[in-house]
C-alpha positions as CSV (number, residue, x, y, z in Angstrom):
1,M,10.9,29.1,35.0
2,N,12.5,28.8,31.6
3,Y,13.7,25.4,32.5
4,I,10.2,24.1,33.3
5,W,8.9,25.5,29.9
6,F,11.9,23.9,28.1
7,G,11.4,20.5,29.9
8,T,7.7,20.5,29.1
9,L,8.4,21.3,25.4
10,L,11.1,18.7,25.2
11,T,8.9,16.1,26.8
12,C,6.0,16.9,24.4
13,T,8.3,16.7,21.4
14,L,9.6,13.3,22.5
15,V,6.1,11.9,23.1
16,L,4.9,13.1,19.7
17,T,7.9,11.7,18.0
18,G,6.9,8.2,19.3
19,C,3.5,8.4,17.7
20,N,3.5,6.1,14.7
21,D,1.2,6.2,11.7
22,S,1.6,2.9,10.0
23,T,0.2,4.2,6.7
24,P,3.1,4.3,4.2
25,N,4.2,7.7,3.0
26,D,5.0,9.0,-0.5
27,K,8.6,7.7,-0.1
28,A,7.5,4.1,0.6
29,D,8.6,1.5,-2.0
30,G,6.2,-0.8,-3.9
31,K,6.8,-3.7,-1.5
32,A,5.6,-1.6,1.5
33,L,2.6,-0.2,-0.3
34,F,1.6,-3.7,-1.5
35,A,2.0,-5.0,2.0
36,H,-0.2,-2.3,3.4
37,Y,-2.9,-2.1,0.8
38,C,-2.9,-5.4,-1.1
39,E,-1.5,-8.2,1.0
40,S,-4.6,-8.8,3.2
41,C,-6.6,-9.9,0.1
42,H,-4.0,-11.1,-2.4
43,G,-1.5,-12.6,0.0
44,Q,2.2,-11.8,0.6
45,T,3.2,-13.7,-2.5
46,G,0.3,-12.3,-4.6
47,N,-1.3,-15.8,-5.0
48,G,-4.8,-14.6,-4.0
49,K,-7.4,-16.6,-2.2
50,F,-8.9,-19.0,-4.8
51,L,-11.9,-20.1,-2.6
52,Q,-12.8,-16.5,-2.0
53,G,-12.5,-15.6,-5.7
54,I,-9.6,-13.3,-5.1
55,P,-7.3,-13.7,-8.1
56,A,-3.6,-14.4,-8.0
57,N,-2.4,-11.0,-9.0
58,A,1.2,-12.1,-9.3
59,H,0.3,-14.0,-12.4
60,T,-1.7,-11.2,-14.0
61,A,-1.8,-10.7,-17.8
62,L,-2.7,-7.0,-17.3
63,T,-0.3,-4.3,-18.6
64,R,1.4,-2.0,-16.3
65,Q,-1.2,0.8,-17.1
66,E,-4.1,-1.5,-16.6
67,V,-2.8,-2.5,-13.2
68,I,-2.3,1.1,-12.1
69,N,-5.9,1.9,-13.3
70,L,-7.2,-1.1,-11.4
71,V,-5.4,-0.1,-8.3
72,L,-6.6,3.6,-8.5
73,Y,-10.2,2.9,-9.8
74,G,-11.1,-0.6,-8.7
75,R,-13.6,-2.8,-10.4
76,D,-17.3,-3.5,-9.5
77,D,-17.8,-6.9,-11.2
78,K,-17.2,-10.2,-9.5
79,P,-14.8,-10.4,-7.8
80,A,-14.9,-6.8,-6.9
81,M,-11.8,-4.7,-6.5
82,P,-11.9,-1.7,-4.3
83,N,-10.4,1.6,-5.5
84,F,-7.5,3.2,-3.7
85,R,-7.5,6.6,-5.3
86,K,-8.1,8.4,-2.0
87,Q,-5.3,6.4,-0.3
88,L,-2.7,6.3,-3.1
89,S,-1.3,8.9,-5.5
90,P,-0.8,7.9,-9.1
91,R,3.0,7.6,-8.4
92,Q,2.3,5.2,-5.5
93,A,0.0,3.1,-7.8
94,Q,2.9,2.9,-10.2
95,K,5.2,1.6,-7.5
96,V,2.6,-1.0,-6.6
97,A,2.2,-2.0,-10.2
98,D,6.0,-2.2,-10.6
99,Y,6.4,-4.4,-7.5
100,L,3.6,-6.7,-8.7
101,L,4.8,-7.1,-12.2
102,F,8.6,-7.0,-11.9
103,T,9.1,-8.6,-8.5
104,L,6.2,-10.9,-7.6
105,K,5.6,-12.0,-11.0
106,A,9.2,-12.9,-11.5
107,Q,9.3,-15.2,-8.4
């Protein structure tokens, strides 16, 4: 009887371990966060989509703090920028800003 219980518990553990939530966690780096939250609009290289009015954020003149604020709080004017304050912590927004300003902008 104990073997059946142990086998069932082991099987459930292995099945649940295989479940994958693709949302980056707190330990994700700026590249992974950018890929998950920003890339669909701004592109992998941060060049944006000119014809859709999405700016090339890799060439931004914004300061680090301005980028962090924009990521967290968004912007309502045209083109609109969604806010990510429910999805990203301030530390994650810093990682996105650092990746954008110090990696993509340098390329």
